[in-house]
C-alpha positions, 0 to 999 in steps of 0.5 A: 500500500502506497502511503500519502505525504501526510501519512509518511509524516505521521509514521515518522511522528509515531516512531518518534513517540514510541522511541521517546516512550522507550527512553523514558521507560527506563527512568522509573526502575533505574531511579528506584535504584538511585533513590537509595543514595539520592533524595527524591527532590534532588533526584528530580533536579538532577534528572532535568539538569542532566537533560538540559546540560546534555542537550546544551552540548548537543546544541553547541555541536549542532550549531558548528556543523549546521550550515543553515537554520532548520528550526524556528527559534523561540520568541517573546510570544512563547514566554508564558508557555515557557514559564508554565512548562518550567513551573509544572516540570518542577512540581511533577518530578518531585511528586513522582519521586515521592510517589516512587519512594512509597510504592513499587517501581512497576506500579509507578511506571504503569500509573504514569499512563494516567498522564494520557487522561489529563493531557487529553482532557486539558487539550480538549477543554482548554486548548480545543484540540479535537478528541474523537469517540475512540479517544474518549473510550481510551480515556475512560479505560485508562482512568479505570486502570489507574483506579484499579492499580491505585487501590492497595486492597479492594476489600478495604477500598483505600488508596496508596499514598505513593500512587496518589503522588504519582497521579498528582505528578501526572496531572502536572504533566498533563498541563505541561504537555499542553504548554509544550504543545504550544512550543512544539513547532520551535527548535526542540533542542532549545526547548529541552535546554530551557526545560531541563536547566529551568526545571532542574534549577527550580527543583534544586532550590526546593531540594536545598530548602528541604535539606534533601541533598547528597554528596555522593559524586558517583551517584550524582553523575550517574543520575545526570547521565540518566537524565540526559537519556531518559529525560533529555532525549525522550523529551526531544523525540516527544516534541518531534512527535507532538508537532505532528500528532498533537498533545492527546495522541502523542500521549497515547503512543507514549503509553508504551513507556510504563510497560517498558518500565514494568518489564525492566522493573521485573528484571531488576527487582523481581517485584511480585505481580499482583491480581490488581496489576494484571487487571490494570495492565489488561484494561490499559492495553485495551485503552491504549489500542483505542487511543492509538487508532483514533484519527479522522478525515473530513472536509476542512478549511485552512484559514490564511496565516503567517508563522515560522517553523521547520518545513519543506515543500513536499508536505502538501501544505507549503507551496510558497516560493523562494528567490533561492531554491531550498532543498530539504527542510528549513525554517523562515517566516512564511504565509499560508493562503486559504485552502479547502480540501479533504485528507486524513489529519491530526491536530498539528499546527496546520489543523487546529480547526473546530469541528462543527460537523461529524468527522469521518473516523478512520479505524486505522491511521494509514488507511487513506492517502492524502486527497484534495 
């Protein structure tokens, strides 16, 4: 089957989302080991600082090697979202590290999937991102699985304190994902640097105030490296996916991360698998299936707009002319004329229209090639 232009971009975006999930999936089990020597708040600070410092070095190397600007830089218009992203990223990992210290690594890994629910609801209610029926089913199933996993004992019907902390972290990350979505068309390496250094510095201040410090240089260095791999590279690929898929859908593919974390946790700790865990896993897998297969196709209108982001002239939405021909991807301020057509699409920067009429749902993301 021959894929259309838009579908090829979506395949690449999905691959980036799954890679981001795989990289982040290693964070919970390895953080569980490092928490023996590194306090929770300091752990959160070091993970983000590792992401920021590592990506800053990558950025410096890229600037030396890169001949022309391929990514759009952030401007003063993005400042509110930058500060919101940093503030939420200070709170979320601190809450996660507290939760991880009070529950099993496997539980914490799987509960991280509740981030899909919060991200989707916030994207729908606040940022007006289209969420279809299949995504609503996914949200309900993932909520149910998180609820099942949060209960220590069904007969006593009370919640695990550690699980509640993890769920609170997911709420913060839900808001943060939507702030990041507003920045996703900008340079992802620059975003990781701001996110890592800003959030890491803030969490470090919290750690010092709470007197949760450690002077074990070996563990600190290992945590910084883990931060670059599990946070820095993961965020980078997440942003590449998010610019094409939108906040809700990227989070749904990112659901692979907890399952990877669970598998690594079982290998490292041989943690007991409970009945609640098995039930929650089954429900969440079903919810994830509905989430990743939700796309739609309908007649829509592109309003005239002017903006800047990375693009090329073979994606079906960029037909403007250049005095000097550009080969491949590049970034500059450009105009879009009004355009009306039909094709399968996701809520990327060019498809943030409202849905007044019922859309034609696609059960499989790759079913249709682009049509005009």
